[in-house]
MARGU-168885 format. One record per residue (C-alpha): y negated, x, z negated; residue number from 1; residue in three letters. Coordinates in pm, 1 decimal, decimal comma. Each point is the difference from the previous one (the first is absolute). Layout:
! MARGU-168885
ATOM         c2         c1         c3   roba   nudren
ATOM          Y          X          Z    NUM      ALA
...
This chain:
! MARGU-168885
ATOM         c2         c1         c3   roba   nudren
ATOM    -2319,3    -1271,1    -1517,6      1      MET
ATOM      259,6     -290,1      -28,5      2      HIS
ATOM      349,8      111,9      -77,5      3      ASN
ATOM      203,8       79,7      311,2      4      LEU
ATOM      366,9       73,3       75,1      5      THR
ATOM      136,6      127,8      305,0      6      THR
ATOM      396,8       22,6      118,0      7      SER
ATOM       69,2      241,7      218,7      8      ILE
ATOM      390,9       55,5       79,0      9      ASP
ATOM      149,4      274,3      177,0     10      LEU
ATOM      284,6      -48,2      248,3     11      ILE
ATOM      172,1      296,6      168,2     12      ARG
ATOM      133,5      -72,7      344,3     13      HIS
ATOM      378,5      -21,9       19,2     14      GLY
ATOM      256,4      224,0      178,1     15      GLU
ATOM     -155,9      102,9      363,6     16      PRO
ATOM      209,5       53,7      279,4     17      ALA
ATOM      175,1      347,3       36,3     18      GLY
ATOM       94,1       47,9     -379,6     19      GLY
ATOM     -131,1      239,6     -251,0     20      PRO
ATOM     -225,4      265,4      104,6     21      MET
ATOM     -362,4      139,9      -73,8     22      PHE
ATOM     -169,3     -270,8      212,3     23      ARG
ATOM     -349,2        9,1      -63,9     24      GLY
ATOM     -216,2     -101,2      268,6     25      ARG
ATOM      291,9      -33,1      244,6     26      GLN
ATOM      -28,1     -372,4       73,1     27      ASP
ATOM      370,2     -170,6      -14,3     28      ASP
ATOM       21,4     -352,8      -71,4     29      PRO
ATOM      228,9     -163,2     -235,0     30      LEU
ATOM      385,7       -6,1       31,2     31      SER
ATOM      168,5     -295,8      -38,2     32      GLU
ATOM       81,0      103,8     -371,6     33      LEU
ATOM     -352,5       59,5      -51,8     34      GLY
ATOM     -105,9     -353,7      117,2     35      TRP
ATOM      250,4     -121,2     -213,8     36      GLN
ATOM     -105,6      165,3     -310,6     37      GLN
ATOM     -383,3     -109,9       51,4     38      MET
ATOM       75,0     -339,2       54,2     39      ARG
ATOM      217,2       26,9     -330,5     40      SER
ATOM     -257,6      141,6     -162,7     41      ALA
ATOM     -218,8     -274,6       11,0     42      ILE
ATOM       30,4     -332,4     -158,8     43      ALA
ATOM     -162,5     -385,0       85,3     44      ASP
ATOM     -146,9       36,1     -356,7     45      THR
ATOM     -235,1      292,9      115,9     46      ASP
ATOM     -342,5      -91,0       37,3     47      GLN
ATOM     -258,0      221,8      129,9     48      TRP
ATOM     -332,7      -20,3      147,1     49      ASP
ATOM        3,6      242,5      274,7     50      ARG
ATOM      246,1      268,1      150,6     51      VAL
ATOM     -137,4      351,4       67,3     52      VAL
ATOM      258,4      260,5      197,6     53      THR
ATOM       32,8      333,9      147,9     54      SER
ATOM      -11,9       31,3      374,3     55      PRO
ATOM      331,3      125,8       42,6     56      LEU
ATOM      280,1     -234,8      161,5     57      LEU
ATOM      209,4       46,5     -298,4     58      ARG
ATOM     -250,1     -160,4     -196,5     59      CYS
ATOM     -224,2     -230,8      199,7     60      SER
ATOM      236,8     -188,7      165,9     61      ARG
ATOM      134,4     -160,8     -302,1     62      PHE
ATOM     -353,5      -42,2     -135,6     63      ALA
ATOM      -49,3     -208,7      319,5     64      GLU
ATOM      263,1     -226,2      -31,3     65      GLU
ATOM      -85,2      -55,2     -387,9     66      LEU
ATOM     -332,3      -65,9       63,4     67      ALA
ATOM       29,3     -211,8      282,9     68      SER
ATOM      275,6     -236,8     -170,8     69      ALA
ATOM     -212,3      -29,4     -310,2     70      ARG
ATOM     -346,0      -12,0      228,0     71      GLN
ATOM     -146,1      248,6     -241,4     72      LEU
ATOM     -242,1      230,6      145,1     73      PRO
ATOM      104,0      377,9      106,0     74      LEU
ATOM     -170,8      346,7        0,9     75      SER
ATOM      140,0      302,1      151,9     76      VAL
ATOM     -128,2      307,3     -175,5     77      ASP
ATOM       18,7      337,1      203,6     78      ASP
ATOM      -28,6      187,6     -372,4     79      ARG
ATOM      304,9     -133,3      -93,6     80      LEU
ATOM      220,7      176,3      247,1     81      ARG
ATOM      270,2      213,7     -160,5     82      GLU
ATOM      -73,1      381,3      -52,7     83      ILE
ATOM       69,4      226,0      304,1     84      SER
ATOM      319,4      252,5      -70,7     85      PHE
ATOM     -101,6      215,9      318,4     86      GLY
ATOM      291,0      166,0      144,8     87      ALA
ATOM      271,9     -163,3     -220,0     88      TRP
ATOM     -125,5     -358,2      172,0     89      GLU
ATOM      361,2     -121,6       98,9     90      GLY
ATOM      213,6      252,8     -145,8     91      ARG
ATOM      201,5      -83,6     -280,1     92      THR
ATOM       25,8      185,1     -360,4     93      ALA
ATOM      347,8      158,8       84,5     94      ASP
ATOM     -120,0      145,1      350,0     95      ALA
ATOM     -297,5      150,2     -170,5     96      ILE
ATOM      218,4      108,9     -278,9     97      LEU
ATOM      190,2      183,4      221,2     98      ALA
ATOM     -295,3      194,0      170,4     99      GLU
ATOM     -198,0       54,6     -261,4    100      THR
ATOM      139,3      -80,1     -341,7    101      PRO
ATOM     -310,1      167,4     -208,0    102      GLU
ATOM     -265,9     -213,4      178,9    103      ALA
ATOM      138,5     -333,1      -80,6    104      LEU
ATOM       53,7      107,2     -358,9    105      THR
ATOM     -357,2       88,1      -21,1    106      ARG
ATOM     -121,5     -265,8      134,8    107      PHE
ATOM      192,0     -239,9     -282,2    108      TRP
ATOM     -130,5      245,2     -283,5    109      SER
ATOM     -342,2       25,3      113,1    110      ASP
ATOM     -108,7     -214,1      317,0    111      PRO
ATOM     -383,7       71,3      -62,9    112      VAL
ATOM       73,7      380,9       94,1    113      THR
ATOM      294,8       26,3      210,9    114      HIS
ATOM      -74,5     -301,8      255,7    115      LEU
ATOM      245,2       -2,3      299,9    116      PRO
ATOM     -106,1      217,6      297,4    117      PRO
ATOM     -310,7     -221,4      188,0    118      GLY
ATOM       73,7     -236,5     -290,5    119      GLY
ATOM     -316,0     -216,7     -146,9    120      GLU
ATOM     -107,6      170,6     -339,9    121      PRO
ATOM       45,0     -195,5     -262,0    122      LEU
ATOM     -334,1      -10,4     -120,2    123      ALA
ATOM     -127,7     -206,6      311,2    124      GLU
ATOM      278,1     -203,0      -31,8    125      PHE
ATOM      -99,2     -115,2     -321,0    126      GLN
ATOM     -345,5      -14,7       93,2    127      ALA
ATOM       47,3     -244,7      264,0    128      ARG
ATOM      247,3     -214,5     -144,8    129      VAL
ATOM     -277,9      -29,0     -329,2    130      ARG
ATOM     -224,7      -80,9      238,7    131      GLU
ATOM      158,1     -311,3      120,8    132      ALA
ATOM      126,4      -88,0     -321,0    133      TRP
ATOM     -405,2      -14,1     -128,2    134      GLN
ATOM      -45,3     -204,2      299,1    135      HIS
ATOM      193,4     -238,9      -21,9    136      TRP
ATOM       -0,3      -66,6     -396,8    137      THR
ATOM     -380,8      -68,9       86,3    138      ARG
ATOM       41,3     -218,0      320,9    139      GLU
ATOM      267,6     -184,8     -178,0    140      ALA
ATOM     -118,9      -29,8     -336,3    141      ALA
ATOM      118,9     -307,5     -214,2    142      GLY
ATOM      276,2      -56,7      290,6    143      GLN
ATOM      388,8       69,8        7,3    144      ARG
ATOM       60,3      216,3      267,6    145      VAL
ATOM      343,3      139,3      154,4    146      LEU
ATOM      -39,9      373,6      166,1    147      VAL
ATOM      296,2      101,9      208,4    148      VAL
ATOM       18,8      356,8       36,1    149      CYS
ATOM      224,2      347,8      -38,7    150      HIS
ATOM      143,7      189,3     -328,2    151      GLY
ATOM     -251,4      295,7       19,5    152      GLY
ATOM     -286,8     -276,6       15,2    153      VAL
ATOM      157,7     -194,5     -272,7    154      ILE
ATOM       24,9      371,6     -207,5    155      ARG
ATOM     -337,3       68,9       77,7    156      MET
ATOM     -121,0     -337,0     -139,5    157      VAL
ATOM      220,3       -2,0     -338,8    158      LEU
ATOM     -103,6      339,9      -54,4    159      ALA
ATOM     -348,1      -95,3        3,8    160      ASP
ATOM       22,3     -305,2     -212,3    161      VAL
ATOM      244,8      190,2     -286,9    162      MET
ATOM     -188,0      363,2       19,3    163      GLY
ATOM      301,3      166,4      168,2    164      ILE
ATOM      -81,9      327,3       85,5    165      PRO
ATOM      -38,4       56,6      385,8    166      LEU
ATOM      292,8      298,3      -15,9    167      ASP
ATOM      229,3     -221,5     -171,0    168      ARG
ATOM     -121,7     -349,7      221,7    169      SER
ATOM      316,9       34,3      197,4    170      PHE
ATOM      263,3       92,0     -191,1    171      SER
ATOM      -86,4     -255,5     -328,8    172      ALA
ATOM       68,5     -315,2      188,1    173      LEU
ATOM      305,4     -148,8      155,6    174      ALA
ATOM     -102,4     -215,4      299,9    175      VAL
ATOM      303,1     -119,2      158,3    176      PRO
ATOM      -46,1     -232,9      332,7    177      TYR
ATOM     -151,1     -350,2      -66,2    178      ALA
ATOM      -85,4      108,4     -339,3    179      CYS
ATOM     -300,9     -201,5     -153,9    180      ARG
ATOM     -267,3       77,6     -273,6    181      SER
ATOM     -252,2     -221,0     -144,6    182      ARG
ATOM     -333,7      155,0      -80,9    183      VAL
ATOM     -237,6     -213,8     -229,3    184      ARG
ATOM     -391,7       66,5        8,8    185      ILE
ATOM     -199,9     -120,7     -260,1    186      ASP
ATOM     -393,1       12,2       19,3    187      GLN
ATOM     -226,6     -112,8     -252,8    188      SER
ATOM     -318,3      115,5     -189,9    189      ASP
ATOM      205,6      276,2     -142,0    190      HIS
ATOM       85,5      142,7      318,9    191      GLY
ATOM      300,1       13,6      250,8    192      ILE
ATOM      356,7       40,8     -167,8    193      LEU
ATOM      303,3       23,4      217,6    194      SER
ATOM      346,2      -21,4      -98,1    195      CYS
ATOM      361,7       18,9      136,5    196      LEU
ATOM      160,2     -338,7      -53,1    197      LEU
ATOM      331,6       56,4      167,7    198      SER
ATOM      175,3      236,4      247,6    199      HIS
ATOM      341,4        4,1      165,9    200      GLY
ATOM       89,6     -411,6       -0,2    201      GLY
């Protein structure tokens, strides 16, 4: 096998319309500030061979604009949707704290065991994100890829790359709006090595 290097940039969407809340699958578009955050996070010197995006509007609209402007192939992957927060979707942390303070505390300390009512189990979320990640590392081997997705998705990918336990995956990494992370995957006769090159820039 020839040595093959794949570079994958993950970028979280910017601020959505409606402000901070447990949004999950709720399909809000970007706010005006969110558009500014995303456009500011991308440089003219950035070079990619393709763009992959979550289907949710806060990701896909920007991905479509960028792919069109740079004439890049665009793929929409449903597995890159954000985790479902069940009954908490559309609600703020303050509202949940006022109603059931222990539930939110338990979720942040142990999201594997204490998921939101009706929410997607974290292990299932991890499995679908991992499936998407493995697909694109194979499909785009040797390319430079931009993935436009969500904070939870990025946490799952980086936890996998860095060996962070699932119960620490949500609290171990800060992923603000328009945060960028770069992962390099090197394939050779000795196997596959994935490493985080940068995060937060």
